[in-house]
CHARMM-style PDB file with segment names, atoms N, HN, CA, C and O in Angstrom:
ATOM      1  N   MET     1       0.813  -1.254   0.017  1.00  0.00      PROA
ATOM      2  CA  MET     1       0.004  -0.127  -0.095  1.00  0.00      PROA
ATOM      3  C   MET     1       0.942   1.056   0.109  1.00  0.00      PROA
ATOM      4  O   MET     1       1.833   0.913   0.946  1.00  0.00      PROA
ATOM      5  N   PRO     2       0.837   2.383  -0.653  1.00  0.00      PROA
ATOM      6  CA  PRO     2       1.440   3.368  -1.023  1.00  0.00      PROA
ATOM      7  C   PRO     2       1.341   4.238   0.273  1.00  0.00      PROA
ATOM      8  O   PRO     2       0.279   4.204   0.893  1.00  0.00      PROA
ATOM      9  N   GLN     3       2.397   5.034   0.739  1.00  0.00      PROA
ATOM     10  HN  GLN     3       3.260   5.061   0.235  1.00  0.00      PROA
ATOM     11  CA  GLN     3       2.201   6.013   1.868  1.00  0.00      PROA
ATOM     12  C   GLN     3       1.858   7.196   1.177  1.00  0.00      PROA
ATOM     13  O   GLN     3       2.122   7.346  -0.016  1.00  0.00      PROA
ATOM     14  N   HSD     4       1.208   8.152   1.954  1.00  0.00      PROA
ATOM     15  HN  HSD     4       0.993   8.030   2.923  1.00  0.00      PROA
ATOM     16  CA  HSD     4       0.857   9.688   1.532  1.00  0.00      PROA
ATOM     17  C   HSD     4       1.810  10.471   2.013  1.00  0.00      PROA
ATOM     18  O   HSD     4       2.138  10.455   3.199  1.00  0.00      PROA
ATOM     19  N   SER     5       2.334  11.224   1.127  1.00  0.00      PROA
ATOM     20  HN  SER     5       2.068  11.237   0.164  1.00  0.00      PROA
ATOM     21  CA  SER     5       3.346  12.147   1.639  1.00  0.00      PROA
ATOM     22  C   SER     5       2.791  13.180   2.226  1.00  0.00      PROA
ATOM     23  O   SER     5       1.577  13.285   2.056  1.00  0.00      PROA
ATOM     24  N   LYS     6       3.376  14.064   2.939  1.00  0.00      PROA
ATOM     25  HN  LYS     6       4.363  13.979   3.077  1.00  0.00      PROA
ATOM     26  CA  LYS     6       2.930  15.283   3.754  1.00  0.00      PROA
ATOM     27  C   LYS     6       3.075  16.308   2.906  1.00  0.00      PROA
ATOM     28  O   LYS     6       3.890  16.227   1.987  1.00  0.00      PROA
ATOM     29  N   VAL     7       2.225  17.531   3.113  1.00  0.00      PROA
ATOM     30  HN  VAL     7       1.563  17.596   3.860  1.00  0.00      PROA
ATOM     31  CA  VAL     7       2.449  18.586   2.278  1.00  0.00      PROA
ATOM     32  C   VAL     7       3.444  19.738   2.999  1.00  0.00      PROA
ATOM     33  O   VAL     7       3.469  20.081   4.181  1.00  0.00      PROA
ATOM     34  N   LYS     8       4.053  20.092   2.149  1.00  0.00      PROA
ATOM     35  HN  LYS     8       4.033  19.813   1.189  1.00  0.00      PROA
ATOM     36  CA  LYS     8       5.143  20.947   2.535  1.00  0.00      PROA
ATOM     37  C   LYS     8       4.982  22.268   1.836  1.00  0.00      PROA
ATOM     38  O   LYS     8       5.091  22.450   0.624  1.00  0.00      PROA
ATOM     39  N   ILE     9       4.654  23.351   2.944  1.00  0.00      PROA
ATOM     40  HN  ILE     9       4.567  23.204   3.929  1.00  0.00      PROA
ATOM     41  CA  ILE     9       4.388  24.865   2.228  1.00  0.00      PROA
ATOM     42  C   ILE     9       5.749  25.469   2.421  1.00  0.00      PROA
ATOM     43  O   ILE     9       6.375  25.386   3.477  1.00  0.00      PROA
ATOM     44  N   LEU    10       6.112  25.997   1.489  1.00  0.00      PROA
ATOM     45  HN  LEU    10       5.603  26.064   0.631  1.00  0.00      PROA
ATOM     46  CA  LEU    10       7.629  27.075   1.441  1.00  0.00      PROA
ATOM     47  C   LEU    10       6.899  28.281   1.638  1.00  0.00      PROA
ATOM     48  O   LEU    10       5.802  28.550   1.149  1.00  0.00      PROA
ATOM     49  N   GLY    11       7.710  29.101   2.516  1.00  0.00      PROA
ATOM     50  HN  GLY    11       8.601  28.882   2.913  1.00  0.00      PROA
ATOM     51  CA  GLY    11       7.157  30.525   2.451  1.00  0.00      PROA
ATOM     52  C   GLY    11       7.399  31.093   4.051  1.00  0.00      PROA
ATOM     53  O   GLY    11       7.958  30.476   4.957  1.00  0.00      PROA
ATOM     54  N   ALA    12       6.911  32.217   4.098  1.00  0.00      PROA
ATOM     55  HN  ALA    12       6.457  32.719   3.362  1.00  0.00      PROA
ATOM     56  CA  ALA    12       6.884  32.773   5.268  1.00  0.00      PROA
ATOM     57  C   ALA    12       5.678  32.468   6.315  1.00  0.00      PROA
ATOM     58  O   ALA    12       4.510  32.476   5.929  1.00  0.00      PROA
ATOM     59  N   PRO    13       6.013  32.213   7.589  1.00  0.00      PROA
ATOM     60  CA  PRO    13       4.754  32.015   8.476  1.00  0.00      PROA
ATOM     61  C   PRO    13       3.576  32.948   8.457  1.00  0.00      PROA
ATOM     62  O   PRO    13       3.652  34.167   8.305  1.00  0.00      PROA
ATOM     63  N   ILE    14       2.703  32.388   8.591  1.00  0.00      PROA
ATOM     64  HN  ILE    14       2.641  31.398   8.714  1.00  0.00      PROA
ATOM     65  CA  ILE    14       1.166  33.110   8.825  1.00  0.00      PROA
ATOM     66  C   ILE    14       1.332  34.280   9.660  1.00  0.00      PROA
ATOM     67  O   ILE    14       1.729  34.228  10.824  1.00  0.00      PROA
ATOM     68  N   GLN    15       0.963  35.528   8.926  1.00  0.00      PROA
ATOM     69  HN  GLN    15       0.641  35.570   7.980  1.00  0.00      PROA
ATOM     70  CA  GLN    15       1.085  36.744   9.691  1.00  0.00      PROA
ATOM     71  C   GLN    15      -0.371  37.022  10.295  1.00  0.00      PROA
ATOM     72  O   GLN    15      -1.322  36.596   9.640  1.00  0.00      PROA
ATOM     73  N   GLU    16      -0.632  37.730  11.544  1.00  0.00      PROA
ATOM     74  HN  GLU    16       0.140  38.075  12.076  1.00  0.00      PROA
ATOM     75  CA  GLU    16      -1.673  38.211  12.135  1.00  0.00      PROA
ATOM     76  C   GLU    16      -2.606  39.234  11.099  1.00  0.00      PROA
ATOM     77  O   GLU    16      -2.101  40.173  10.484  1.00  0.00      PROA
ATOM     78  N   PRO    17      -4.049  38.869  11.032  1.00  0.00      PROA
ATOM     79  CA  PRO    17      -4.664  39.967  10.039  1.00  0.00      PROA
ATOM     80  C   PRO    17      -4.802  41.376  10.653  1.00  0.00      PROA
ATOM     81  O   PRO    17      -4.636  41.419  11.872  1.00  0.00      PROA
ATOM     82  N   PRO    18      -5.046  42.402  10.094  1.00  0.00      PROA
ATOM     83  CA  PRO    18      -5.049  43.646  10.613  1.00  0.00      PROA
ATOM     84  C   PRO    18      -6.221  43.712  11.461  1.00  0.00      PROA
ATOM     85  O   PRO    18      -7.197  43.123  10.996  1.00  0.00      PROA
ATOM     86  N   ALA    19      -6.383  44.284  12.600  1.00  0.00      PROA
ATOM     87  HN  ALA    19      -5.591  44.763  12.978  1.00  0.00      PROA
ATOM     88  CA  ALA    19      -7.562  44.676  13.654  1.00  0.00      PROA
ATOM     89  C   ALA    19      -8.656  45.240  12.756  1.00  0.00      PROA
ATOM     90  O   ALA    19      -8.243  45.819  11.752  1.00  0.00      PROA
ATOM     91  N   PRO    20      -9.694  45.192  12.894  1.00  0.00      PROA
ATOM     92  CA  PRO    20     -10.981  45.805  12.390  1.00  0.00      PROA
ATOM     93  C   PRO    20     -10.916  47.285  13.097  1.00  0.00      PROA
ATOM     94  O   PRO    20     -10.615  47.463  14.278  1.00  0.00      PROA
ATOM     95  N   SER    21     -11.256  48.316  12.153  1.00  0.00      PROA
ATOM     96  HN  SER    21     -11.501  48.172  11.194  1.00  0.00      PROA
ATOM     97  CA  SER    21     -11.211  49.794  12.760  1.00  0.00      PROA
ATOM     98  C   SER    21     -12.481  50.139  12.649  1.00  0.00      PROA
ATOM     99  O   SER    21     -13.212  49.640  11.793  1.00  0.00      PROA
ATOM    100  N   LYS    22     -12.918  51.127  13.598  1.00  0.00      PROA
ATOM    101  HN  LYS    22     -12.325  51.532  14.293  1.00  0.00      PROA
ATOM    102  CA  LYS    22     -14.282  51.694  13.773  1.00  0.00      PROA
ATOM    103  C   LYS    22     -14.594  52.982  13.067  1.00  0.00      PROA
ATOM    104  O   LYS    22     -15.709  53.482  12.924  1.00  0.00      PROA
ATOM    105  N   VAL    23     -13.439  53.444  12.650  1.00  0.00      PROA
ATOM    106  HN  VAL    23     -12.533  53.038  12.766  1.00  0.00      PROA
ATOM    107  CA  VAL    23     -13.492  54.602  11.894  1.00  0.00      PROA
ATOM    108  C   VAL    23     -12.789  54.613  10.393  1.00  0.00      PROA
ATOM    109  O   VAL    23     -11.763  53.948  10.254  1.00  0.00      PROA
ATOM    110  N   ALA    24     -13.245  55.250   9.424  1.00  0.00      PROA
ATOM    111  HN  ALA    24     -14.079  55.791   9.536  1.00  0.00      PROA
ATOM    112  CA  ALA    24     -12.621  55.413   8.096  1.00  0.00      PROA
ATOM    113  C   ALA    24     -11.765  56.591   7.900  1.00  0.00      PROA
ATOM    114  O   ALA    24     -12.173  57.748   7.802  1.00  0.00      PROA
ATOM    115  N   GLU    25     -10.354  56.136   7.842  1.00  0.00      PROA
ATOM    116  HN  GLU    25     -10.022  55.196   7.921  1.00  0.00      PROA
ATOM    117  CA  GLU    25      -9.321  57.250   7.533  1.00  0.00      PROA
ATOM    118  C   GLU    25      -9.589  57.763   5.951  1.00  0.00      PROA
ATOM    119  O   GLU    25      -9.574  56.975   5.005  1.00  0.00      PROA
ATOM    120  N   ILE    26      -9.760  58.767   5.854  1.00  0.00      PROA
ATOM    121  HN  ILE    26      -9.772  59.407   6.622  1.00  0.00      PROA
ATOM    122  CA  ILE    26      -9.730  59.380   4.294  1.00  0.00      PROA
ATOM    123  C   ILE    26      -8.512  60.424   4.518  1.00  0.00      PROA
ATOM    124  O   ILE    26      -8.390  61.274   5.400  1.00  0.00      PROA
ATOM    125  N   GLN    27      -7.666  60.103   3.465  1.00  0.00      PROA
ATOM    126  HN  GLN    27      -7.765  59.413   2.748  1.00  0.00      PROA
ATOM    127  CA  GLN    27      -6.286  60.797   3.293  1.00  0.00      PROA
ATOM    128  C   GLN    27      -6.852  62.325   2.956  1.00  0.00      PROA
ATOM    129  O   GLN    27      -7.680  62.743   2.147  1.00  0.00      PROA
ATOM    130  N   GLY    28      -6.131  62.871   3.817  1.00  0.00      PROA
ATOM    131  HN  GLY    28      -5.459  62.531   4.474  1.00  0.00      PROA
ATOM    132  CA  GLY    28      -6.009  64.330   3.956  1.00  0.00      PROA
ATOM    133  C   GLY    28      -7.359  64.832   4.076  1.00  0.00      PROA
ATOM    134  O   GLY    28      -7.447  65.943   3.551  1.00  0.00      PROA
ATOM    135  N   GLN    29      -8.380  64.441   4.546  1.00  0.00      PROA
ATOM    136  HN  GLN    29      -8.308  63.539   4.972  1.00  0.00      PROA
ATOM    137  CA  GLN    29      -9.800  64.846   4.975  1.00  0.00      PROA
ATOM    138  C   GLN    29     -10.066  64.534   6.309  1.00  0.00      PROA
ATOM    139  O   GLN    29     -11.052  65.095   6.788  1.00  0.00      PROA
ATOM    140  N   GLY    30      -9.281  63.596   7.203  1.00  0.00      PROA
ATOM    141  HN  GLY    30      -8.480  63.140   6.814  1.00  0.00      PROA
ATOM    142  CA  GLY    30      -9.686  63.286   8.588  1.00  0.00      PROA
ATOM    143  C   GLY    30     -10.407  61.862   8.456  1.00  0.00      PROA
ATOM    144  O   GLY    30     -10.297  61.129   7.473  1.00  0.00      PROA
ATOM    145  N   SER    31     -11.249  61.555   9.734  1.00  0.00      PROA
ATOM    146  HN  SER    31     -11.339  62.151  10.532  1.00  0.00      PROA
ATOM    147  CA  SER    31     -11.875  60.200   9.640  1.00  0.00      PROA
ATOM    148  C   SER    31     -13.345  60.475  10.069  1.00  0.00      PROA
ATOM    149  O   SER    31     -13.698  61.557  10.539  1.00  0.00      PROA
ATOM    150  N   ILE    32     -14.200  59.386   9.867  1.00  0.00      PROA
ATOM    151  HN  ILE    32     -13.913  58.507   9.485  1.00  0.00      PROA
ATOM    152  CA  ILE    32     -15.724  59.158  10.071  1.00  0.00      PROA
ATOM    153  C   ILE    32     -15.848  57.905  10.792  1.00  0.00      PROA
ATOM    154  O   ILE    32     -15.003  57.027  10.622  1.00  0.00      PROA
ATOM    155  N   PRO    33     -16.841  57.744  11.593  1.00  0.00      PROA
ATOM    156  CA  PRO    33     -17.000  56.852  12.428  1.00  0.00      PROA
ATOM    157  C   PRO    33     -17.951  55.636  11.439  1.00  0.00      PROA
ATOM    158  O   PRO    33     -18.845  56.080  10.718  1.00  0.00      PROA
ATOM    159  N   TYR    34     -17.740  54.445  11.466  1.00  0.00      PROA
ATOM    160  HN  TYR    34     -17.014  54.084  12.051  1.00  0.00      PROA
ATOM    161  CA  TYR    34     -18.505  53.485  10.781  1.00  0.00      PROA
ATOM    162  C   TYR    34     -20.056  53.589  11.880  1.00  0.00      PROA
ATOM    163  O   TYR    34     -20.169  53.899  13.066  1.00  0.00      PROA
ATOM    164  N   ALA    35     -21.098  53.169  10.823  1.00  0.00      PROA
ATOM    165  HN  ALA    35     -21.007  52.918   9.860  1.00  0.00      PROA
ATOM    166  CA  ALA    35     -22.374  53.273  11.558  1.00  0.00      PROA
ATOM    167  C   ALA    35     -22.347  51.932  12.494  1.00  0.00      PROA
ATOM    168  O   ALA    35     -21.617  50.976  12.230  1.00  0.00      PROA
ATOM    169  N   GLN    36     -23.142  51.970  13.506  1.00  0.00      PROA
ATOM    170  HN  GLN    36     -23.735  52.746  13.720  1.00  0.00      PROA
ATOM    171  CA  GLN    36     -23.290  50.635  14.526  1.00  0.00      PROA
ATOM    172  C   GLN    36     -24.353  49.555  14.004  1.00  0.00      PROA
ATOM    173  O   GLN    36     -25.353  49.886  13.367  1.00  0.00      PROA
ATOM    174  N   CYS    37     -24.127  48.602  14.242  1.00  0.00      PROA
ATOM    175  HN  CYS    37     -23.314  48.333  14.759  1.00  0.00      PROA
ATOM    176  CA  CYS    37     -25.016  47.593  13.997  1.00  0.00      PROA
ATOM    177  C   CYS    37     -26.384  47.686  15.078  1.00  0.00      PROA
ATOM    178  O   CYS    37     -26.221  47.637  16.298  1.00  0.00      PROA
ATOM    179  N   ILE    38     -27.688  47.821  14.464  1.00  0.00      PROA
ATOM    180  HN  ILE    38     -27.820  47.860  13.473  1.00  0.00      PROA
ATOM    181  CA  ILE    38     -28.743  47.940  15.354  1.00  0.00      PROA
ATOM    182  C   ILE    38     -29.761  46.811  14.882  1.00  0.00      PROA
ATOM    183  O   ILE    38     -29.726  46.328  13.751  1.00  0.00      PROA
ATOM    184  N   GLU    39     -30.646  46.453  15.839  1.00  0.00      PROA
ATOM    185  HN  GLU    39     -30.674  46.846  16.758  1.00  0.00      PROA
ATOM    186  CA  GLU    39     -31.734  45.292  15.695  1.00  0.00      PROA
ATOM    187  C   GLU    39     -32.562  46.145  15.124  1.00  0.00      PROA
ATOM    188  O   GLU    39     -32.663  47.333  15.430  1.00  0.00      PROA
ATOM    189  N   GLU    40     -33.390  45.376  13.991  1.00  0.00      PROA
ATOM    190  HN  GLU    40     -33.308  44.411  13.743  1.00  0.00      PROA
ATOM    191  CA  GLU    40     -34.652  46.150  13.420  1.00  0.00      PROA
ATOM    192  C   GLU    40     -35.876  45.173  13.266  1.00  0.00      PROA
ATOM    193  O   GLU    40     -35.676  44.008  12.921  1.00  0.00      PROA
ATOM    194  N   ALA    41     -36.877  45.546  13.468  1.00  0.00      PROA
ATOM    195  HN  ALA    41     -37.039  46.492  13.748  1.00  0.00      PROA
ATOM    196  CA  ALA    41     -38.309  44.479  13.252  1.00  0.00      PROA
ATOM    197  C   ALA    41     -38.101  44.438  11.432  1.00  0.00      PROA
ATOM    198  O   ALA    41     -37.953  45.288  10.554  1.00  0.00      PROA
ATOM    199  N   THR    42     -38.190  42.916  11.491  1.00  0.00      PROA
ATOM    200  HN  THR    42     -38.310  42.226  12.205  1.00  0.00      PROA
ATOM    201  CA  THR    42     -38.691  42.928   9.884  1.00  0.00      PROA
ATOM    202  C   THR    42     -39.996  42.277   9.770  1.00  0.00      PROA
ATOM    203  O   THR    42     -40.435  41.738  10.787  1.00  0.00      PROA
ATOM    204  N   PRO    43     -40.813  42.234   8.494  1.00  0.00      PROA
ATOM    205  CA  PRO    43     -41.963  41.478   8.466  1.00  0.00      PROA
ATOM    206  C   PRO    43     -41.852  39.923   8.617  1.00  0.00      PROA
ATOM    207  O   PRO    43     -40.805  39.294   8.462  1.00  0.00      PROA
ATOM    208  N   ASN    44     -43.182  39.335   8.971  1.00  0.00      PROA
ATOM    209  HN  ASN    44     -44.032  39.846   9.097  1.00  0.00      PROA
ATOM    210  CA  ASN    44     -43.111  38.139   8.980  1.00  0.00      PROA
ATOM    211  C   ASN    44     -43.473  37.689   7.542  1.00  0.00      PROA
ATOM    212  O   ASN    44     -44.432  38.111   6.896  1.00  0.00      PROA
ATOM    213  N   THR    45     -42.474  36.676   7.094  1.00  0.00      PROA
ATOM    214  HN  THR    45     -41.695  36.333   7.619  1.00  0.00      PROA
ATOM    215  CA  THR    45     -42.989  36.474   5.544  1.00  0.00      PROA
ATOM    216  C   THR    45     -43.906  35.031   5.336  1.00  0.00      PROA
ATOM    217  O   THR    45     -44.275  34.523   4.277  1.00  0.00      PROA
ATOM    218  N   ALA    46     -44.130  34.569   6.736  1.00  0.00      PROA
ATOM    219  HN  ALA    46     -43.830  34.981   7.596  1.00  0.00      PROA
ATOM    220  CA  ALA    46     -44.913  33.422   6.744  1.00  0.00      PROA
ATOM    221  C   ALA    46     -46.212  33.590   6.454  1.00  0.00      PROA
ATOM    222  O   ALA    46     -46.885  32.737   5.877  1.00  0.00      PROA
ATOM    223  N   VAL    47     -46.661  34.765   6.862  1.00  0.00      PROA
ATOM    224  HN  VAL    47     -46.114  35.458   7.331  1.00  0.00      PROA
ATOM    225  CA  VAL    47     -48.128  35.086   6.736  1.00  0.00      PROA
ATOM    226  C   VAL    47     -48.086  36.401   5.839  1.00  0.00      PROA
ATOM    227  O   VAL    47     -47.630  37.467   6.255  1.00  0.00      PROA
ATOM    228  N   GLY    48     -48.651  36.199   4.462  1.00  0.00      PROA
ATOM    229  HN  GLY    48     -49.022  35.334   4.124  1.00  0.00      PROA
ATOM    230  CA  GLY    48     -48.484  37.169   3.725  1.00  0.00      PROA
ATOM    231  C   GLY    48     -49.961  37.746   3.749  1.00  0.00      PROA
ATOM    232  O   GLY    48     -50.975  37.164   4.135  1.00  0.00      PROA
ATOM    233  N   LYS    49     -49.801  39.410   3.092  1.00  0.00      PROA
ATOM    234  HN  LYS    49     -48.978  39.883   2.778  1.00  0.00      PROA
ATOM    235  CA  LYS    49     -51.012  40.057   3.117  1.00  0.00      PROA
ATOM    236  C   LYS    49     -51.518  40.452   1.534  1.00  0.00      PROA
ATOM    237  O   LYS    49     -50.672  40.731   0.684  1.00  0.00      PROA
ATOM    238  N   LYS    50     -52.556  40.449   1.310  1.00  0.00      PROA
ATOM    239  HN  LYS    50     -53.243  40.223   2.001  1.00  0.00      PROA
ATOM    240  CA  LYS    50     -53.005  40.705  -0.002  1.00  0.00      PROA
ATOM    241  C   LYS    50     -53.488  42.050  -0.006  1.00  0.00      PROA
ATOM    242  O   LYS    50     -54.392  42.293   0.793  1.00  0.00      PROA
ATOM    243  N   VAL    51     -53.046  43.040  -0.789  1.00  0.00      PROA
ATOM    244  HN  VAL    51     -52.311  42.843  -1.439  1.00  0.00      PROA
ATOM    245  CA  VAL    51     -53.751  44.431  -0.876  1.00  0.00      PROA
ATOM    246  C   VAL    51     -53.760  44.856  -2.434  1.00  0.00      PROA
ATOM    247  O   VAL    51     -52.944  44.766  -3.351  1.00  0.00      PROA
ATOM    248  N   THR    52     -54.992  45.329  -2.305  1.00  0.00      PROA
ATOM    249  HN  THR    52     -55.655  45.402  -1.560  1.00  0.00      PROA
ATOM    250  CA  THR    52     -55.368  46.197  -3.778  1.00  0.00      PROA
ATOM    251  C   THR    52     -55.266  47.539  -3.339  1.00  0.00      PROA
ATOM    252  O   THR    52     -55.203  47.959  -2.183  1.00  0.00      PROA
ATOM    253  N   GLY    53     -55.257  48.279  -4.623  1.00  0.00      PROA
ATOM    254  HN  GLY    53     -55.308  47.937  -5.562  1.00  0.00      PROA
ATOM    255  CA  GLY    53     -54.923  49.597  -4.525  1.00  0.00      PROA
ATOM    256  C   GLY    53     -55.600  50.143  -6.078  1.00  0.00      PROA
ATOM    257  O   GLY    53     -56.149  49.450  -6.936  1.00  0.00      PROA
ATOM    258  N   GLN    54     -55.368  51.469  -6.079  1.00  0.00      PROA
ATOM    259  HN  GLN    54     -54.923  52.032  -5.383  1.00  0.00      PROA
ATOM    260  CA  GLN    54     -55.695  52.239  -7.327  1.00  0.00      PROA
ATOM    261  C   GLN    54     -54.348  52.879  -7.575  1.00  0.00      PROA
ATOM    262  O   GLN    54     -53.727  53.498  -6.711  1.00  0.00      PROA
ATOM    263  N   LYS    55     -53.823  52.629  -9.174  1.00  0.00      PROA
ATOM    264  HN  LYS    55     -54.327  52.126  -9.876  1.00  0.00      PROA
ATOM    265  CA  LYS    55     -52.911  53.030  -9.640  1.00  0.00      PROA
ATOM    266  C   LYS    55     -52.987  54.717  -9.462  1.00  0.00      PROA
ATOM    267  O   LYS    55     -54.104  55.225  -9.361  1.00  0.00      PROA
ATOM    268  N   ARG    56     -51.865  55.513  -9.429  1.00  0.00      PROA
ATOM    269  HN  ARG    56     -50.958  55.101  -9.511  1.00  0.00      PROA
ATOM    270  CA  ARG    56     -51.984  57.084  -9.822  1.00  0.00      PROA
ATOM    271  C   ARG    56     -51.726  57.430 -11.165  1.00  0.00      PROA
ATOM    272  O   ARG    56     -51.140  56.727 -11.988  1.00  0.00      PROA
ATOM    273  N   GLY    57     -52.194  58.543 -11.333  1.00  0.00      PROA
ATOM    274  HN  GLY    57     -52.669  59.114 -10.663  1.00  0.00      PROA
ATOM    275  CA  GLY    57     -52.061  59.160 -12.889  1.00  0.00      PROA
ATOM    276  C   GLY    57     -52.740  58.332 -14.104  1.00  0.00      PROA
ATOM    277  O   GLY    57     -52.192  58.301 -15.206  1.00  0.00      PROA
ATOM    278  N   MET    58     -53.816  57.742 -13.879  1.00  0.00      PROA
ATOM    279  HN  MET    58     -54.261  57.767 -12.984  1.00  0.00      PROA
ATOM    280  CA  MET    58     -54.340  56.986 -14.681  1.00  0.00      PROA
ATOM    281  C   MET    58     -55.442  57.570 -15.589  1.00  0.00      PROA
ATOM    282  O   MET    58     -55.716  57.089 -16.688  1.00  0.00      PROA
ATOM    283  N   GLY    59     -56.061  58.657 -15.043  1.00  0.00      PROA
ATOM    284  HN  GLY    59     -55.838  59.048 -14.150  1.00  0.00      PROA
ATOM    285  CA  GLY    59     -56.783  59.524 -15.715  1.00  0.00      PROA
ATOM    286  C   GLY    59     -58.071  58.956 -16.207  1.00  0.00      PROA
ATOM    287  O   GLY    59     -58.683  58.300 -15.364  1.00  0.00      PROA
ATOM    288  N   ALA    60     -58.578  59.054 -17.303  1.00  0.00      PROA
ATOM    289  HN  ALA    60     -58.081  59.587 -17.988  1.00  0.00      PROA
ATOM    290  CA  ALA    60     -59.928  58.415 -17.923  1.00  0.00      PROA
ATOM    291  C   ALA    60     -59.357  56.995 -18.778  1.00  0.00      PROA
ATOM    292  O   ALA    60     -59.415  56.736 -19.980  1.00  0.00      PROA
ATOM    293  N   ALA    61     -58.852  56.297 -17.758  1.00  0.00      PROA
ATOM    294  HN  ALA    61     -58.804  56.508 -16.782  1.00  0.00      PROA
ATOM    295  CA  ALA    61     -58.030  55.212 -18.435  1.00  0.00      PROA
ATOM    296  C   ALA    61     -59.120  54.060 -19.033  1.00  0.00      PROA
ATOM    297  O   ALA    61     -60.103  53.866 -18.318  1.00  0.00      PROA
ATOM    298  N   LEU    62     -59.033  53.362 -20.158  1.00  0.00      PROA
ATOM    299  HN  LEU    62     -58.235  53.520 -20.739  1.00  0.00      PROA
ATOM    300  CA  LEU    62     -60.122  52.451 -20.749  1.00  0.00      PROA
ATOM    301  C   LEU    62     -60.204  51.215 -19.766  1.00  0.00      PROA
ATOM    302  O   LEU    62     -61.254  50.693 -19.391  1.00  0.00      PROA
ATOM    303  N   ARG    63     -58.799  50.795 -19.374  1.00  0.00      PROA
ATOM    304  HN  ARG    63     -57.946  51.219 -19.678  1.00  0.00      PROA
ATOM    305  CA  ARG    63     -58.887  49.663 -18.670  1.00  0.00      PROA
ATOM    306  C   ARG    63     -58.561  49.963 -17.363  1.00  0.00      PROA
ATOM    307  O   ARG    63     -58.103  51.046 -16.998  1.00  0.00      PROA
ATOM    308  N   SER    64     -58.843  48.817 -16.506  1.00  0.00      PROA
ATOM    309  HN  SER    64     -59.215  47.937 -16.803  1.00  0.00      PROA
ATOM    310  CA  SER    64     -58.601  49.208 -15.006  1.00  0.00      PROA
ATOM    311  C   SER    64     -57.364  49.707 -14.539  1.00  0.00      PROA
ATOM    312  O   SER    64     -56.297  49.448 -15.096  1.00  0.00      PROA
ATOM    313  N   GLY    65     -57.486  50.477 -13.443  1.00  0.00      PROA
ATOM    314  HN  GLY    65     -58.353  50.686 -12.991  1.00  0.00      PROA
ATOM    315  CA  GLY    65     -56.320  51.379 -12.794  1.00  0.00      PROA
ATOM    316  C   GLY    65     -55.963  50.718 -11.588  1.00  0.00      PROA
ATOM    317  O   GLY    65     -55.252  51.330 -10.791  1.00  0.00      PROA
ATOM    318  N   ARG    66     -56.328  49.620 -11.342  1.00  0.00      PROA
ATOM    319  HN  ARG    66     -56.906  49.123 -11.990  1.00  0.00      PROA
ATOM    320  CA  ARG    66     -56.188  48.789 -10.040  1.00  0.00      PROA
ATOM    321  C   ARG    66     -54.993  47.868  -9.951  1.00  0.00      PROA
ATOM    322  O   ARG    66     -54.730  47.172 -10.932  1.00  0.00      PROA
ATOM    323  N   TYR    67     -54.357  47.813  -9.027  1.00  0.00      PROA
ATOM    324  HN  TYR    67     -54.571  48.379  -8.231  1.00  0.00      PROA
ATOM    325  CA  TYR    67     -53.349  46.666  -8.741  1.00  0.00      PROA
ATOM    326  C   TYR    67     -53.425  45.835  -7.434  1.00  0.00      PROA
ATOM    327  O   TYR    67     -53.872  46.342  -6.406  1.00  0.00      PROA
ATOM    328  N   THR    68     -52.948  44.446  -7.486  1.00  0.00      PROA
ATOM    329  HN  THR    68     -52.585  44.034  -8.321  1.00  0.00      PROA
ATOM    330  CA  THR    68     -52.859  43.424  -6.503  1.00  0.00      PROA
ATOM    331  C   THR    68     -51.621  43.513  -6.029  1.00  0.00      PROA
ATOM    332  O   THR    68     -50.733  43.269  -6.845  1.00  0.00      PROA
ATOM    333  N   SER    69     -51.213  43.869  -4.644  1.00  0.00      PROA
ATOM    334  HN  SER    69     -51.935  44.067  -3.980  1.00  0.00      PROA
ATOM    335  CA  SER    69     -49.897  43.271  -4.340  1.00  0.00      PROA
ATOM    336  C   SER    69     -49.833  42.216  -3.236  1.00  0.00      PROA
ATOM    337  O   SER    69     -50.721  42.236  -2.385  1.00  0.00      PROA
ATOM    338  N   CYS    70     -49.006  41.430  -3.179  1.00  0.00      PROA
ATOM    339  HN  CYS    70     -48.284  41.414  -3.871  1.00  0.00      PROA
ATOM    340  CA  CYS    70     -48.959  40.214  -2.148  1.00  0.00      PROA
ATOM    341  C   CYS    70     -47.785  40.541  -1.338  1.00  0.00      PROA
ATOM    342  OT1 CYS    70     -47.441  39.797  -0.420  1.00  0.00      PROA
TER     343      CYS     70
END
């Protein structure tokens, strides 16, 4: 049965990634803070609502100016 060879990686050791920044540094203009994450209410997509409405700007349309949105 053949033996598996070990993979050898040539090169420099792995460096630490840069730390995340809380501000954006703009060259020659200063810095501005990044936005903070906030929780926001989202609609429940499991329960759909059917809405009908009247289109705007239809004037004296020959066909219906209504729409249905799900």
